[in-house]
C-alpha positions as CSV (number, residue, x, y, z in Angstrom):
1,M,62.5,-48.4,30.8
2,R,60.9,-45.1,30.1
3,T,60.5,-43.5,26.6
4,E,62.1,-40.2,25.8
5,H,60.2,-36.9,26.2
6,A,60.0,-36.2,22.5
7,H,58.7,-39.6,21.8
8,D,56.0,-39.1,24.5
9,K,54.9,-35.9,22.8
10,R,54.6,-37.6,19.4
11,A,52.6,-40.4,21.0
12,Q,50.2,-37.9,22.7
13,K,49.7,-36.0,19.4
14,S,49.0,-39.4,17.6
15,D,46.5,-40.4,20.3
16,V,44.7,-37.0,19.9
17,C,44.6,-37.4,16.1
18,T,43.3,-40.9,16.4
19,L,40.6,-40.0,18.9
20,K,39.4,-37.1,16.6
21,T,39.3,-39.4,13.6
22,E,37.2,-42.0,15.6
23,E,34.9,-39.3,16.9
24,A,34.3,-38.1,13.4
25,S,33.6,-41.7,12.3
26,V,31.1,-42.2,15.2
27,K,29.3,-39.0,14.3
28,A,29.0,-40.0,10.6
29,K,27.8,-43.5,11.7
30,L,25.2,-41.9,14.0
31,Q,24.0,-39.6,11.2
32,K,23.6,-42.6,8.9
33,T,21.7,-44.5,11.7
34,H,19.2,-41.6,12.1
35,E,18.6,-41.5,8.3
36,D,18.0,-45.3,8.4
37,Q,15.6,-44.8,11.3
38,E,13.6,-42.3,9.4
39,A,13.4,-44.6,6.4
40,N,12.7,-47.8,8.4
41,D,10.1,-46.4,10.8
42,E,12.2,-46.7,13.9
43,I,12.0,-44.9,17.3
44,R,13.7,-41.5,17.1
45,R,13.2,-40.1,20.6
46,I,12.3,-41.3,24.1
47,V,10.9,-39.5,27.1
48,I,12.1,-40.8,30.4
49,G,12.0,-38.9,33.7
50,D,12.7,-35.3,33.1
51,F,14.5,-35.9,29.8
52,S,13.6,-36.1,26.1
53,I,16.5,-37.9,24.4
54,A,17.2,-38.5,20.7
55,T,18.0,-42.2,20.0
56,W,21.1,-43.4,18.2
57,Y,20.3,-46.9,17.1
58,A,17.4,-49.2,16.4
59,S,16.0,-51.4,19.1
60,P,13.7,-54.5,18.7
61,Y,10.7,-53.0,20.4
62,P,7.3,-54.3,19.2
63,A,6.3,-52.8,15.8
64,E,3.3,-51.1,17.1
65,Y,5.4,-49.0,19.5
66,K,7.4,-47.6,16.6
67,Q,4.6,-46.0,14.7
68,G,4.8,-42.6,16.4
69,H,8.6,-42.5,16.3
70,E,8.5,-41.5,20.1
71,L,8.4,-43.7,23.1
72,Y,7.5,-42.9,26.7
73,I,9.3,-44.9,29.4
74,C,8.6,-45.1,33.1
75,E,11.7,-44.3,35.0
76,R,10.8,-46.7,37.9
77,C,10.0,-49.9,36.0
78,L,11.2,-49.0,32.5
79,K,7.8,-50.0,31.0
80,Y,7.4,-48.4,27.6
81,M,4.3,-46.7,26.3
82,R,3.1,-45.0,23.1
83,F,1.3,-42.0,24.5
84,R,2.2,-39.3,27.1
85,Q,-1.3,-39.6,28.6
86,T,-0.6,-43.3,29.3
87,L,2.6,-42.4,31.1
88,E,0.8,-39.8,33.2
89,M,-1.9,-42.3,34.2
90,H,0.6,-45.0,34.9
91,R,1.3,-44.1,38.6
92,C,3.9,-46.8,39.0
93,Q,4.0,-48.6,42.3
94,E,7.1,-50.7,41.5
95,P,10.0,-50.4,44.0
96,F,12.7,-48.0,42.8
97,P,15.5,-48.4,43.0
98,R,15.2,-52.2,43.3
99,G,17.6,-54.9,44.1
100,R,20.4,-55.0,46.6
101,L,22.4,-51.9,47.5
102,V,26.1,-52.4,47.0
103,Y,27.5,-48.9,46.8
104,E,26.5,-45.5,48.0
105,D,28.0,-42.1,48.1
106,A,26.7,-38.5,48.5
107,S,25.4,-38.2,45.0
108,S,24.8,-41.8,43.6
109,S,23.9,-45.3,44.5
110,L,24.5,-48.7,42.8
111,Y,22.0,-51.6,43.1
112,E,22.5,-55.2,42.1
113,V,19.5,-56.6,40.2
114,D,19.4,-60.3,39.4
115,G,18.2,-61.0,35.8
116,K,16.4,-64.1,36.9
117,A,14.4,-62.5,39.8
118,H,13.5,-59.3,37.9
119,T,13.1,-60.6,34.4
120,L,10.7,-58.0,33.0
121,F,12.6,-55.1,34.4
122,C,15.9,-56.3,33.0
123,Q,14.4,-57.1,29.6
124,N,13.1,-53.5,29.4
125,L,16.5,-52.3,30.5
126,C,18.2,-54.2,27.6
127,L,15.7,-52.8,25.1
128,L,16.3,-49.3,26.3
129,S,20.1,-49.7,26.2
130,K,20.0,-50.9,22.6
131,L,18.8,-47.5,21.6
132,F,22.2,-46.1,22.5
133,L,24.5,-49.2,21.9
134,D,25.4,-50.6,18.6
135,Q,26.2,-54.1,19.9
136,K,26.7,-56.4,22.9
137,T,23.2,-56.4,24.3
138,V,20.9,-59.3,25.2
139,Y,17.1,-59.2,25.3
140,Y,15.7,-62.5,26.6
141,D,18.3,-64.9,27.8
142,I,19.1,-62.7,30.9
143,G,18.8,-65.1,33.7
144,C,22.5,-65.7,33.8
145,F,23.4,-62.0,34.2
146,L,23.6,-59.6,37.0
147,F,22.7,-55.9,36.3
148,Y,24.2,-53.1,38.4
149,V,21.9,-50.1,38.1
150,L,23.3,-46.7,38.9
151,V,20.9,-43.9,40.1
152,A,21.7,-40.3,41.0
153,K,20.4,-38.9,44.2
154,R,19.0,-35.5,44.9
155,R,17.3,-34.2,48.1
156,S,13.9,-32.5,48.0
157,A,12.9,-30.2,50.7
158,P,9.7,-31.0,52.8
159,P,6.5,-29.1,52.1
160,H,6.4,-25.4,53.2
161,T,5.3,-24.9,56.7
162,P,4.8,-21.7,58.8
163,S,8.0,-20.4,60.4
164,F,6.6,-20.8,63.9
165,Y,6.1,-24.5,63.3
166,K,9.2,-26.6,62.9
167,S,8.6,-29.5,60.6
168,A,9.7,-32.9,61.8
169,E,9.7,-34.4,58.3
170,P,13.2,-35.0,57.0
171,E,14.3,-34.2,53.5
172,S,13.3,-36.9,51.1
173,I,15.7,-38.4,48.5
174,E,14.6,-38.6,44.9
175,Y,16.4,-41.1,42.5
176,T,17.1,-40.7,38.8
177,F,18.1,-43.6,36.5
178,V,21.6,-42.8,35.1
179,G,22.9,-46.1,33.6
180,Y,24.1,-49.6,34.4
181,F,26.5,-52.3,33.6
182,S,25.9,-56.0,33.4
183,K,28.1,-59.0,34.0
184,E,27.8,-62.8,33.7
185,K,27.2,-64.7,36.9
186,S,29.9,-67.2,35.8
187,S,32.3,-66.2,33.0
188,I,34.9,-68.6,31.7
189,E,36.8,-65.8,30.2
190,Q,36.8,-63.8,33.5
191,N,34.8,-61.0,32.1
192,N,33.7,-58.6,34.9
193,L,31.6,-56.5,32.5
194,A,29.5,-57.4,29.6
195,C,27.6,-54.2,28.7
196,I,27.8,-50.6,30.0
197,L,25.5,-47.7,29.4
198,V,25.2,-44.1,30.6
199,L,22.2,-42.2,29.3
200,P,23.3,-39.2,27.1
201,P,22.1,-36.5,29.6
202,F,24.6,-37.8,32.2
203,R,27.6,-38.3,30.0
204,G,30.7,-36.2,30.8
205,Q,30.0,-36.4,34.5
206,S,32.3,-39.3,35.3
207,Y,29.5,-41.8,35.7
208,G,31.0,-44.1,33.1
209,Q,34.3,-44.1,35.0
210,L,32.4,-44.8,38.3
211,L,30.8,-47.9,36.7
212,I,34.1,-49.2,35.5
213,E,35.8,-48.6,38.8
214,L,33.0,-50.4,40.7
215,S,33.1,-53.4,38.3
216,Y,36.8,-53.8,39.3
217,E,36.2,-53.3,43.0
218,L,33.6,-56.1,42.9
219,T,36.2,-58.3,41.1
220,K,38.8,-57.6,43.7
221,L,36.3,-58.5,46.5
222,E,35.9,-61.9,44.7
223,G,39.7,-62.4,44.9
224,T,40.1,-62.7,41.1
225,T,41.1,-60.6,38.1
226,G,38.9,-59.6,35.2
227,G,38.2,-57.2,32.4
228,P,35.5,-56.1,29.9
229,E,34.0,-58.4,27.3
230,Q,35.8,-58.1,23.9
231,P,35.8,-56.5,21.5
232,L,35.7,-53.0,22.9
233,S,34.4,-50.1,20.9
234,S,36.7,-47.1,20.3
235,Q,35.0,-45.1,23.0
236,G,35.1,-48.0,25.4
237,F,38.8,-48.6,24.7
238,H,39.7,-45.0,25.6
239,S,37.6,-45.1,28.8
240,Y,39.2,-48.4,29.9
241,R,42.8,-47.2,29.0
242,S,42.2,-44.1,31.1
243,Y,41.1,-46.3,34.0
244,W,43.9,-48.8,33.7
245,R,46.5,-46.0,33.7
246,R,45.0,-44.4,36.9
247,A,44.7,-47.7,38.7
248,I,48.2,-49.0,37.9
249,I,49.8,-45.6,38.7
250,Q,48.0,-45.5,42.0
251,A,49.1,-49.0,42.8
252,L,52.7,-48.2,42.0
253,L,52.7,-45.1,44.1
254,G,50.9,-46.8,47.0
255,E,52.3,-48.6,50.0
256,L,53.9,-51.5,48.2
257,P,56.9,-53.6,49.1
258,S,60.3,-52.2,48.3
259,M,62.7,-53.9,45.9
260,E,64.9,-55.2,48.8
261,R,62.0,-56.8,50.6
262,Y,60.6,-58.2,47.3
263,L,63.9,-59.9,46.3
264,S,64.6,-61.3,49.8
265,R,61.1,-62.7,50.1
266,T,60.7,-64.2,46.6
267,C,64.3,-65.0,45.6
268,G,65.9,-65.6,49.0
269,R,68.8,-63.4,48.0
270,N,70.4,-60.1,49.1
271,P,70.1,-57.5,46.4
272,H,73.2,-55.7,47.6
273,K,75.5,-58.8,47.6
274,G,78.0,-58.7,44.8
275,S,76.6,-55.3,43.6
276,K,78.7,-52.3,43.1
277,R,75.9,-49.9,44.0
278,K,72.9,-50.0,46.3
279,V,69.4,-49.6,45.0
280,E,67.7,-46.4,46.0
281,C,65.0,-46.8,48.7
282,T,62.4,-45.3,46.4
283,Q,63.0,-47.9,43.7
284,R,60.5,-50.8,43.6
285,I,60.1,-53.9,41.7
286,F,56.8,-55.8,41.0
287,S,55.8,-58.7,38.8
288,L,52.8,-58.5,36.5
289,S,50.9,-60.9,38.6
290,R,51.4,-58.8,41.7
291,L,50.0,-55.7,40.0
292,A,47.1,-57.8,38.6
293,Q,46.3,-59.0,42.2
294,L,46.4,-55.4,43.6
295,T,44.3,-53.8,40.9
296,G,42.0,-56.7,39.8
297,I,43.0,-56.0,36.2
298,R,43.8,-58.9,33.9
299,T,47.5,-59.6,33.3
300,E,47.3,-58.9,29.6
301,D,45.7,-55.5,30.3
302,V,48.3,-54.7,32.9
303,L,51.1,-55.7,30.4
304,F,49.5,-53.4,27.7
305,T,49.2,-50.4,30.1
306,L,52.7,-50.7,31.3
307,D,54.1,-50.9,27.8
308,D,51.8,-48.0,26.8
309,L,53.3,-45.9,29.7
310,G,56.9,-46.9,29.0
311,L,57.3,-48.6,32.4
312,L,57.9,-52.1,31.4
313,D,61.2,-53.9,31.7
314,F,62.5,-57.5,31.3
315,W,64.4,-59.0,34.2
316,L,65.5,-62.5,35.1
317,G,63.5,-64.0,32.2
318,R,60.2,-62.2,32.9
319,H,58.4,-58.9,32.6
320,V,58.7,-56.7,35.7
321,V,58.3,-53.1,36.8
322,C,61.5,-51.8,38.3
323,I,61.3,-48.1,38.5
324,S,61.6,-45.2,41.0
325,D,58.7,-43.2,42.4
326,E,60.3,-40.1,40.9
327,T,60.1,-41.6,37.4
328,I,56.5,-42.6,37.9
329,R,55.6,-39.1,39.0
330,Q,57.4,-37.7,35.9
331,V,55.3,-40.0,33.6
332,V,52.1,-38.9,35.4
333,A,53.0,-35.3,34.8
334,E,53.9,-35.8,31.1
335,R,50.8,-37.9,30.4
336,R,48.6,-35.7,32.5
337,I,47.3,-38.7,34.4
338,N,45.0,-38.0,37.4
339,P,45.5,-41.1,39.7
340,R,42.4,-40.1,41.9
341,M,39.4,-42.4,41.6
342,R,35.8,-41.3,41.1
343,M,34.4,-43.7,43.6
344,D,34.3,-43.3,47.4
345,P,36.3,-46.2,48.9
346,N,34.1,-46.1,51.9
347,G,30.9,-46.4,49.8
348,L,31.2,-50.1,49.2
349,L,28.6,-52.0,51.3
350,V,29.8,-55.5,50.5
351,D,32.9,-57.4,51.6
352,E,34.5,-60.8,51.0
353,D,32.0,-62.6,53.2
354,D,29.1,-61.5,51.0
355,E,27.9,-63.8,48.2
356,M,28.3,-61.5,45.2
357,H,26.2,-63.6,42.9
358,S,23.2,-64.2,45.3
359,S,19.9,-62.6,44.5
360,S,17.9,-60.6,47.1
361,S,15.0,-63.0,47.3
362,A,13.3,-61.1,50.1
363,E,12.9,-58.1,47.9
364,S,12.2,-59.8,44.5
365,V,8.6,-60.0,43.2
366,A,7.6,-62.8,40.9
367,T,6.8,-61.4,37.4
368,S,4.5,-63.2,35.0
369,G,3.2,-62.5,31.6
370,T,4.8,-61.4,28.4
371,N,6.4,-58.0,27.8
372,D,3.8,-57.0,25.3
373,S,0.8,-57.8,27.4
374,A,2.3,-56.0,30.4
375,N,2.8,-52.9,28.4
376,E,-0.6,-52.8,26.7
377,E,-2.7,-52.9,29.9
378,E,-3.1,-49.1,30.1
379,E,-3.1,-48.2,26.4
380,E,-6.1,-46.1,25.3
381,E,-7.7,-47.2,22.1
382,G,-8.1,-44.6,19.5
383,S,-5.8,-42.1,21.1
384,D,-4.0,-39.8,18.6
385,S,-1.9,-37.9,21.0
386,S,1.5,-39.4,20.0
387,S,3.9,-36.7,18.8
388,S,7.1,-36.8,16.8
389,S,10.3,-35.0,17.7
């Protein structure tokens, strides 16, 4: 059954107030974190690619790399350095992006990186993410995780040539590290996402929603259902609730079986027999398991979302959705839900026949040595060029 319009307005105002309160709490927590960093000699700023970014939390980098309060990170291999000169002399030859391409559209690409095959890169990735995440990160035991690294693409024009000479060189594509999400190779709790990060310069551009959508698309390809590792932060909860609403509304409005076909197939009965009125052709009925199968979302998350939208009913001893398309569209208008997805459905480059948990052994390079020794090879002794923010 659907809640009344006045109740929906009160619920929306309550959600807005709750979100503002949580945002104020997050800002206060970040301010306290920065004060603690200044007192505890932690990293306050990183330079990666074309961006200089203020950090939010402390990360367990080696103590000697925290002395200048600023860290320089190679965008290709995520190796961290103390001085800008060291980064300029680095001239990284590591493959970037690395791993197996699993998704691509006009502006971004997603690569699957095995934590066991690319140990050092994934360790550096986890250390970087801890600067912007308060919890749920791993550092060393990463062999049982897959990392899905998202990069933004931009085209660079070939070098200038005279107008009378037509250059045969195509436009080259440059990649920029945006963020990632990780997942366990085998999760007992059916978690399809363990940790997610989008760097601050790229927030507000729907990259977080793209990562969430892709995590569920990979889950559907595996023929299972899943969800994020619990507990969720306040920001993570609002992001996932937004996605759950869009995915379920899209499934309800899609090409799904009608109520008559559903009853005749599952119950072996005629819905019009003994009934005083016929069911409208636009009215549909679905079980929670059916919606979970269509969306890849865990049943408990489907149940929460339907109840949150006021679309849940109880019929023949179980929870079902029995509602008309017109009512669903009304809920979409009242809640201002945009059912369109961020990802390009034609951008997935994997299917059910692919092994989603296999590593790309042909592309992987064996990595040896410790993290500290690898990062100290190009350090210049006696350099005093490190600068604070």
